[in-house]
SERO-4910 file (N, C-alpha, C, O; in steps of 0.05 Angstrom, whole numbers):
BEGIN
 pado doro    nc1    nc2    nc3   cac1   cac2   cac3    cc1    cc2    cc3    oc1    oc2    oc3
  Met    A    568    187    186    564    159    191    535    153    198    523    134    189
  Ala    A    524    169    216    496    165    225    477    167    202    457    152    201
  Val    A    483    185    183    465    188    160    465    163    143    444    154    134
  Glu    A    489    151    139    491    127    124    475    104    137    461     89    123
  Val    A    477    101    163    463     80    177    433     85    175    418     66    170
  Arg    A    424    109    178    395    116    175    385    109    147    363     98    145
  Val    A    400    115    127    392    109    100    389     78     97    370     69     85
  Leu    A    408     63    107    407     34    105    383     23    121    370      4    112
  Glu    A    377     35    145    354     26    160    329     32    144    311     14    143
  Asn    A    326     55    132    303     61    116    300     43     93    278     35     85
  Phe    A    323     36     80    322     18     58    312     -9     67    296    -22     53
  Gly    A    321    -19     90    312    -44    100    283    -44    107    268    -63    102
  Gln    A    274    -22    118    245    -20    125    228    -19     99    207    -32     98
  Glu    A    238     -5     79    223     -3     54    223    -31     40    202    -39     30
  Ala    A    245    -45     41    246    -72     29    226    -91     43    213   -107     31
  Thr    A    225    -89     70    207   -105     85    178    -99     79    162   -117     75
  Leu    A    172    -73     77    145    -65     70    137    -74     42    115    -83     38
  Arg    A    155    -72     23    150    -81     -5    144   -111     -5    126   -120    -18
  Lys    A    160   -126     10    156   -155     11    129   -161     23    115   -179     13
  Lys    A    121   -147     43     95   -151     56     72   -145     36     53   -159     34
  Trp    A     75   -122     21     55   -115      1     53   -137    -21     31   -145    -28
  Leu    A     76   -146    -31     75   -166    -52     62   -192    -43     47   -204    -58
  Lys    A     68   -200    -18     55   -224     -7     25   -220     -5     10   -238    -11
  Met    A     17   -197      5    -12   -192      9    -26   -192    -19    -47   -205    -21
  Trp    A    -14   -179    -39    -27   -178    -65    -27   -205    -79    -46   -212    -93
  Glu    A     -6   -221    -74     -5   -248    -85    -28   -265    -74    -42   -279    -88
  Thr    A    -32   -263    -47    -54   -278    -34    -81   -269    -44    -99   -285    -51
  Leu    A    -85   -242    -45   -111   -232    -55   -115   -238    -84   -137   -245    -93
  Gly    A    -93   -236   -100    -95   -242   -128   -105   -270   -134   -121   -274   -153
  Val    A    -95   -289   -119   -104   -317   -123   -134   -319   -119   -148   -332   -134
  Arg    A   -144   -306    -98   -172   -308    -92   -189   -292   -113   -210   -302   -122
  Ile    A   -179   -269   -121   -194   -253   -140   -196   -267   -167   -216   -267   -180
  Leu    A   -174   -280   -175   -174   -294   -201   -192   -318   -202   -199   -327   -224
  Lys    A   -201   -328   -179   -221   -350   -179   -249   -340   -184   -267   -356   -189
  Leu    A   -253   -314   -183   -280   -302   -187   -285   -299   -217   -266   -298   -233
  Pro    A   -310   -298   -225   -316   -291   -253   -305   -263   -260   -301   -246   -243
  Lys    A   -300   -259   -286   -287   -234   -295   -303   -210   -286   -290   -190   -277
  Trp    A   -329   -210   -288   -345   -186   -280   -342   -180   -250   -342   -157   -242
  Met    A   -339   -201   -234   -335   -197   -205   -307   -187   -200   -302   -170   -182
  Gln    A   -287   -197   -215   -260   -187   -212   -259   -157   -217   -246   -142   -203
  Asp    A   -272   -148   -238   -273   -120   -245   -284   -103   -222   -274    -82   -216
  Ile    A   -306   -113   -210   -318    -98   -188   -299    -97   -164   -296    -76   -152
  Val    A   -288   -120   -157   -269   -121   -134   -246   -102   -138   -238    -87   -120
  Leu    A   -233   -104   -162   -210    -87   -167   -217    -57   -167   -201    -41   -157
  Glu    A   -240    -50   -177   -249    -22   -176   -253    -13   -147   -246      9   -139
  Asp    A   -266    -31   -131   -270    -25   -103   -244    -21    -88   -241     -2    -72
  Val    A   -225    -39    -93   -199    -37    -80   -184    -11    -88   -173      3    -71
  Asn    A   -185     -5   -113   -173     19   -123   -185     44   -110   -170     62   -101
  Thr    A   -211     45   -109   -225     68    -96   -218     70    -66   -212     91    -56
  Ala    A   -218     47    -53   -213     47    -24   -184     56    -18   -180     72      1
  Ile    A   -165     47    -34   -137     54    -29   -133     84    -35   -120     98    -20
  Arg    A   -144     93    -57   -141    122    -64   -153    139    -42   -140    159    -34
  Asn    A   -176    132    -32   -189    148    -11   -173    147     15   -170    168     28
  Arg    A   -163    124     22   -147    121     46   -122    138     45   -114    152     64
  Ile    A   -108    137     22    -83    152     19    -89    182     20    -75    197     33
  Ala    A   -111    191      7   -118    219      7   -124    228     36   -116    250     44
  Thr    A   -138    212     51   -144    218     79   -118    220     95   -115    239    111
  Met    A   -100    201     92    -75    201    107    -58    225    100    -45    237    117
  Glu    A    -58    233     74    -43    256     65    -55    282     77    -40    300     85
  Met    A    -81    284     79    -94    307     92    -86    308    121    -80    330    131
  Ile    A    -86    286    135    -78    285    163    -48    294    166    -41    309    183
  Gln    A    -32    283    149     -3    289    150      1    319    144     18    332    158
  Asn    A    -12    330    125    -10    359    118    -20    376    141     -8    397    147
  Ala    A    -42    368    154    -52    383    177    -33    383    200    -30    403    214
  Asn    A    -20    360    205     -1    358    226     24    375    221     36    385    240
  Arg    A     32    378    196     55    395    189     50    424    195     68    439    203
  Lys    A     25    433    192     18    461    196     18    468    226     22    491    234
  Asn    A     13    448    243     11    452    272     38    452    285     40    455    309
***
């Protein structure tokens, strides 16, 4: 029973996080789309690079913590 509750809690947390992400990207998207195409390309590349780097850093921290 506890496992089922935990799965549902995680599902709820994931759904909340997805909703938060979608709202954030919708807000940013509106602003980005107001820029000229060449600026949009720069911003999107910057965002892509920043997110990839942040995720890689967090994964390294997570992996280091698992070893300890």
